[in-house]
C-alpha positions as CSV (number, residue, x, y, z in Angstrom):
1,X,-1.9,24.4,-19.2
2,X,-4.2,21.9,-17.2
3,X,-2.6,19.5,-14.5
4,X,-4.9,16.6,-14.7
5,X,-7.4,16.1,-12.9
6,X,-8.0,15.1,-8.6
7,X,-11.1,13.3,-7.6
8,X,-12.7,14.9,-4.5
9,X,-16.1,12.2,-4.8
10,X,-15.1,11.4,-0.8
11,X,-16.8,13.6,1.2
12,X,-18.9,14.6,3.9
13,X,-21.3,17.2,4.4
14,X,-19.9,18.3,1.0
15,X,-16.3,18.4,2.5
16,X,-13.7,16.6,0.9
17,X,-12.5,13.7,3.2
18,X,-9.7,11.5,0.2
19,X,-8.9,13.3,-2.8
20,X,-6.8,11.4,-5.6
21,X,-4.9,12.1,-8.5
22,X,-5.3,10.7,-11.4
23,X,-9.1,9.9,-10.3
24,X,-10.0,6.0,-10.8
25,X,-12.8,6.7,-13.6
26,X,-10.9,8.9,-16.0
27,X,-10.1,7.9,-19.8
28,X,-8.2,9.4,-22.0
29,X,-10.7,11.3,-24.3
30,X,-12.6,11.9,-21.3
31,X,-9.2,14.1,-20.1
32,X,-8.7,15.8,-23.0
33,X,-12.3,17.0,-23.4
34,X,-12.3,18.0,-19.5
35,X,-9.1,19.7,-19.7
36,X,-9.8,21.1,-22.9
37,X,-12.8,23.1,-21.5
38,X,-11.3,23.9,-18.5
39,X,-7.9,25.9,-20.6
40,X,-10.6,27.6,-23.0
41,X,-12.6,28.8,-20.0
42,X,-9.6,30.3,-17.8
43,X,-8.7,32.0,-21.5
44,X,-12.1,33.5,-22.0
45,X,-11.8,35.1,-19.0
46,X,-8.6,36.2,-19.0
47,X,-7.4,34.0,-16.4
48,X,-3.9,34.8,-15.2
49,X,-2.4,32.2,-12.3
50,X,-3.3,28.8,-11.0
51,X,-7.0,28.0,-10.2
52,X,-9.0,24.9,-9.8
53,X,-12.1,23.8,-12.0
54,X,-14.9,21.7,-10.3
55,X,-17.0,19.0,-12.4
56,X,-19.4,16.8,-12.0
57,X,-19.3,13.4,-13.7
58,X,-22.0,11.3,-14.5
59,X,-22.2,7.4,-14.5
60,X,-22.4,7.4,-18.2
61,X,-19.1,9.9,-18.6
62,X,-21.2,12.7,-19.0
63,X,-19.3,16.3,-17.4
64,X,-21.2,19.3,-16.1
65,X,-19.0,22.7,-15.1
66,X,-20.2,23.6,-11.3
67,X,-17.5,26.3,-10.1
68,X,-14.0,27.8,-10.6
69,X,-12.0,28.3,-7.2
70,X,-9.5,31.2,-8.4
71,X,-6.9,30.0,-5.4
72,X,-4.8,27.0,-4.7
73,X,-6.9,24.3,-3.4
74,X,-6.0,22.0,0.2
75,X,-5.7,19.0,-1.6
76,X,-2.9,20.6,-4.5
77,X,-0.6,18.1,-2.6
78,X,-1.5,15.3,-4.8
79,X,-1.1,17.2,-8.5
80,X,2.5,18.3,-6.6
81,X,3.3,14.4,-5.7
82,X,1.6,13.1,-9.1
83,X,3.7,15.7,-11.5
84,X,6.7,16.1,-9.5
85,X,6.3,20.1,-9.6
86,X,5.9,23.0,-6.2
87,X,1.9,24.8,-7.8
88,X,2.5,27.2,-4.7
89,X,6.7,28.4,-5.8
90,X,4.8,28.4,-9.1
91,X,2.2,30.7,-8.2
92,X,5.3,33.3,-6.8
93,X,6.8,33.3,-10.2
94,X,3.4,33.8,-12.2
95,X,2.0,36.5,-10.3
96,X,6.5,38.4,-10.6
97,X,5.8,37.9,-14.1
98,X,7.8,35.0,-15.2
99,X,6.8,32.2,-17.7
100,X,5.5,29.0,-16.7
101,X,9.0,26.7,-15.4
102,X,9.4,24.4,-18.3
103,X,8.8,21.1,-15.9
104,X,5.2,22.5,-15.8
105,X,4.4,23.4,-19.1
106,X,4.9,20.1,-20.2
107,X,4.3,18.0,-16.8
108,X,2.7,14.5,-16.9
109,X,1.5,12.5,-14.5
110,X,4.1,9.9,-13.4
111,X,2.6,8.3,-10.4
112,X,-0.5,7.7,-7.9
113,X,-1.4,10.4,-5.4
114,X,-3.5,9.9,-2.3
115,X,-4.6,12.0,0.2
116,X,-6.0,11.8,3.8
117,X,-7.4,15.1,5.3
118,X,-7.0,14.2,9.0
119,X,-9.4,16.0,11.4
120,X,-9.6,16.6,15.1
121,X,-13.2,14.8,15.2
122,X,-14.2,11.5,16.8
123,X,-15.8,9.1,14.2
124,X,-17.6,7.1,16.5
125,X,-19.6,10.0,18.0
126,X,-21.2,11.4,14.6
127,X,-18.2,13.2,14.2
128,X,-18.6,15.6,17.1
129,X,-15.7,18.3,16.9
130,X,-12.6,17.2,19.5
131,X,-10.1,20.1,20.8
132,X,-8.1,19.7,23.4
133,X,-4.5,19.3,24.0
134,X,-2.3,16.7,22.5
135,X,-0.7,14.5,24.5
136,X,1.6,12.5,22.1
137,X,2.1,13.2,18.3
138,X,3.6,10.7,16.3
139,X,3.5,11.2,11.9
140,X,4.7,8.3,9.8
141,X,7.1,8.7,7.2
142,X,9.5,7.0,5.1
143,X,9.6,6.9,0.8
144,X,6.4,8.1,-0.6
145,X,4.8,10.0,2.4
146,X,4.1,13.0,2.9
147,X,2.8,14.9,5.9
148,X,1.6,18.4,5.8
149,X,0.6,19.7,9.5
150,X,1.4,22.3,11.9
151,X,0.6,20.2,15.2
152,X,3.1,18.4,17.8
153,X,2.6,16.9,21.4
154,X,1.6,19.4,23.7
155,X,-0.1,21.4,21.3
156,X,-3.9,22.4,21.7
157,X,-6.3,22.0,19.0
158,X,-9.0,25.4,19.8
159,X,-12.5,25.2,19.2
160,X,-13.0,27.9,17.7
161,X,-11.6,27.2,13.8
162,X,-11.5,24.1,10.9
163,X,-10.7,20.9,12.7
164,X,-8.5,20.1,10.3
165,X,-5.3,18.8,11.6
166,X,-3.1,17.4,9.0
167,X,-3.0,16.1,5.5
168,X,-1.9,12.5,4.9
169,X,-0.6,12.2,1.1
170,X,1.3,8.6,-0.3
171,X,2.4,8.0,-3.7
172,X,2.8,5.1,-5.7
173,X,3.7,3.9,-9.0
174,X,0.2,2.6,-8.9
175,X,-3.3,3.2,-7.7
176,X,-3.1,0.1,-5.4
177,X,0.4,0.7,-4.1
178,X,-0.8,4.1,-3.0
179,X,-3.4,3.1,-1.2
180,X,-1.3,0.6,0.3
181,X,1.4,2.9,1.2
182,X,-1.9,5.0,3.2
183,X,-2.5,2.0,4.7
184,X,0.5,1.5,6.7
185,X,0.8,5.0,6.9
186,X,-2.3,5.5,8.9
187,X,-1.5,2.6,11.0
188,X,1.5,4.1,12.3
189,X,0.1,7.9,12.8
190,X,-0.2,8.2,16.3
191,X,-2.3,11.0,18.6
192,X,-3.3,10.8,21.7
193,X,-5.0,13.3,23.9
194,X,-8.0,13.8,21.5
195,X,-9.9,11.8,18.6
196,X,-9.0,11.8,15.6
197,X,-10.4,10.9,12.0
198,X,-7.3,8.3,11.8
199,X,-9.3,5.0,12.1
200,X,-12.4,6.1,9.6
201,X,-9.5,6.9,7.1
202,X,-8.1,3.5,7.7
203,X,-11.5,1.7,7.1
204,X,-12.3,3.6,3.9
205,X,-8.5,2.6,2.7
206,X,-10.0,-1.1,3.6
207,X,-13.0,-1.2,1.8
208,X,-13.3,-3.0,-1.3
209,X,-15.7,-0.3,-2.8
210,X,-12.7,2.4,-2.5
211,X,-10.3,-0.2,-3.5
212,X,-12.0,-0.7,-6.9
213,X,-12.5,2.8,-7.4
214,X,-16.3,1.9,-7.8
215,X,-17.3,5.0,-5.5
216,X,-19.5,8.2,-5.9
217,X,-20.7,11.3,-3.6
218,X,-22.3,9.0,-1.4
219,X,-20.1,6.7,-0.8
220,X,-19.6,8.1,3.2
221,X,-23.3,7.7,3.7
222,X,-22.9,4.2,2.6
223,X,-20.2,2.8,4.4
224,X,-21.1,4.9,7.6
């Protein structure tokens, strides 16, 4: 089965910055075609367990296969929140020989979810890495806000690895409510001692182009 799509067009240097589920450009007919193609490909190669098919979609609604990631993705969180499931748990069940859970096999998208990848980088200095000790850390919370992170007050961000320090996921009944919730969550997110991309994400949430869902892979360059 396939669990819908995730739009990962907002990228910088081919690295995803913001993801959302479902995609604002998707139509029911395009979803049916792309989902069917993904399932057909998985069956053709005898693939079992969770995987992600990546496609490019042009402005005429034509889609093109790019690659398959034979693993769970960083942005699996928005599929979980939109469809109300636990993909990591389901991975383990499938690997143990269990059948698909009924709520997964018959899952339907029931809400809109957005994820911001927060990096220890300085947007004002061409996104230079900003390793160092976090002096104060306060994460937002409340209904419809999920934080996946490993950092805390006093944590030292090392210079040797990926600069991702957290993922903020917000969920709403509509795309607009998910965006507004993300704006509030970003305003309540405090990290001192290092620079982060929180202000950059907040600016995207205020962008008319983003709020209208009219963006593509060149969005970040245009905005900068």
